C-alpha positions, 0 to 999 in steps of 0.5 A, spaced: 499 500 500 503 506 498 500 513 501 497 515 495 489 518 497 483 518 493 480 525 492 472 525 491 472 532 489 473 537 495 470 537 502 463 535 503 457 539 503 452 536 508 445 533 507 442 537 501 436 541 503 431 537 498 433 530 501 432 533 507 425 535 506 423 528 503 426 525 509 421 529 513 415 528 509 416 520 509 417 520 516 411 524 517 408 520 513 409 514 516 407 517 522 399 519 520 399 511 517 401 509 523 395 513 527 390 512 521 391 504 522 391 503 528 385 508 530 381 504 526 383 497 529 381 501 535 373 503 533 372 496 530 375 493 537 369 497 541 365 496 535 365 488 537 364 489 543 359 494 544 354 490 541 353 483 543 347 478 541 347 471 543 341 469 540 343 470 534 336 473 532 339 479 530 340 480 522 347 483 519 343 489 517 341 491 524 348 490 527 350 494 522 345 500 524 346 499 532 353 499 530 352 505 526 348 509 531 353 507 537 358 511 532 353 516 532 352 517 539 360 517 541 361 522 536 355 527 537 354 526 544 360 522 547 355 517 550 358 509 549 351 504 546 351 498 549 346 492 547 346 485 550 341 480 547 341 473 551 337 468 552 336 469 559 338 474 565 342 480 563 345 483 568 347 490 566 354 493 567 355 498 574 352 505 572 356 509 568 354 516 566 357 515 559 354 508 557 346 508 555 346 500 556 340 495 553 340 489 555 335 483 552 333 477 556 329 473 550 327 467 553 324 471 559 321 477 555 324 482 559 329 488 558 334 492 562 334 499 560 340 504 564 340 511 562 346 515 563 343 522 567 344 527 563 341 523 558 335 521 561 334 528 562 335 531 555 330 525 553 322 526 552 320 524 560 315 519 557 320 515 552 325 515 557 319 512 562 317 507 556 325 505 555 326 503 562 318 500 564 314 497 557 317 499 551 319 492 549 314 489 552 309 489 545 316 487 541 317 480 545 309 479 545 310 479 538 316 475 536 320 481 533 324 483 539 330 485 534 324 491 530 324 494 538 331 495 539 333 498 533 326 502 533 329 504 540 335 506 538 333 510 533 327 513 537 334 515 543 338 518 536 331 522 533 330 525 540 337 528 541 337 531 534 329 534 536 333 538 542 339 540 538 
């Protein structure tokens, strides 16, 4: 080896501004894509947990309608809709200031509706009382409780919309 050096054109100039801007754009795009993806994953998990039908009588269209209503309640009012339909007694979750719970015992023909306090005040008095004490009875008697469930959720959304 000799002591010769290879000269490549003088001193190094550093990182060019266009390359730096491109690198920043790639990093920001990657961060945005990850946050968008994981935000959608979290929303899908929330949707799956909030609507539960152990009976199998809710059609996919009705489940979609209920999930869409749950998303609307969450976006517009900050409320969580939980629906549980099962062929046996339903135990409501602990009272929460942001959770609307509708539990249906399809075998016994009973319903448990837990309205958050602010929602109970925002709804018309007769609707709030009806939901908690007999709204679903005619639907259970006719065997059309899925229709009654969707009707109740849509009535709540409509009443809230009319309040604004």
